[in-house]
N, C-alpha and C positions, 0 to 999 in steps of 0.2 A: 468445497469452498463456498461460503455463503456471502451474499452481498446484502447487508441489512441497512435499510433506511432508518435513520434516527429522526427524532423531532428536531426542527431547526434545519440548518444548512448542512451540517456534518452527517456523514454516513460512514459505514465501515465494512471492510472485508473481514470475514471471520473464519476461523478454523476451530472446530469444536471436537473434543475427544474426551471421553470419561468425565463428563460434566465440567470440563475445564475449557475456557474459551480464550483463544488468542485473537487479536484483531489489529488491523491497520486502519486508523481513522483518516478520512479524507473529506474534501469539499470540492465541488465542481461549481464554477461560476458561469455567468452568462457569456463571458468573453472567450470561452473555449479552453479554460485552464482547469487542471486538477491539482489541488494542493495536497500533498501527502504529509499529514501533520505528525502522526505519532503511532508507533507500534508498541504493543504490549503483549508479552508472552508469559503466562504463568509459569512458575518454577517447574511444575510437573511436565510441561511441554518443551522445556528448554533443551538445548544441545541436540536437537533432532532436525534442524533445518526449517522449522516452522516459520520463523521470521523471514527467511529468504523466500519461502514459498508465498507468503503474503505479499512481499515486495514484487516478486515476479508476476503474481496475479494482477496487482494494481498497475504495473507498467504495461502488461499485455492489454489490459482493459483500456488504458490511456491510448495505446497505439491503435487498437481496434476502433475506438471512438474518435480518433484523430484529435486528441486533446494535447495541449502543451502541458508539460509537467513542471510544477514548482515543488522542490524537495525541501521540506523543513526537517523531517525526521532523519537523524544521523544514521540510523540503521539502513534506511533506503539509500542514502548517499553512499554508504559503504558498499551496498549491494551493486549499485551502478558502477562504482569504481572497479569492482571485481568482474562485472559483466558489461563490458563496454558496448555491446550491441544495443543497449538501451540509452546510451549517452545522448544520442540525437533527439530523444524525446524531451529532454530538459530544455525548457524555454529560456530565452535570453531576456 
């Protein structure tokens, strides 16, 4: 799993295989929040758990960095619903 910094404020976690790249776009602010914006998985990488792997990586990163999580991405929200051990990371 790669963590790629992008220009501007947004960054992304990436998974690459066979010249196809799946990613979860995020942003970290100065107040200790990580916003998980969007997950994109190319057709060739779908149905293999790649989106869940990206969500888990992002949530573990947030936990390790002691960040509060703001979930915008519906896929990440679904992942948290199925993996309640990450629910406490979601900020209020």
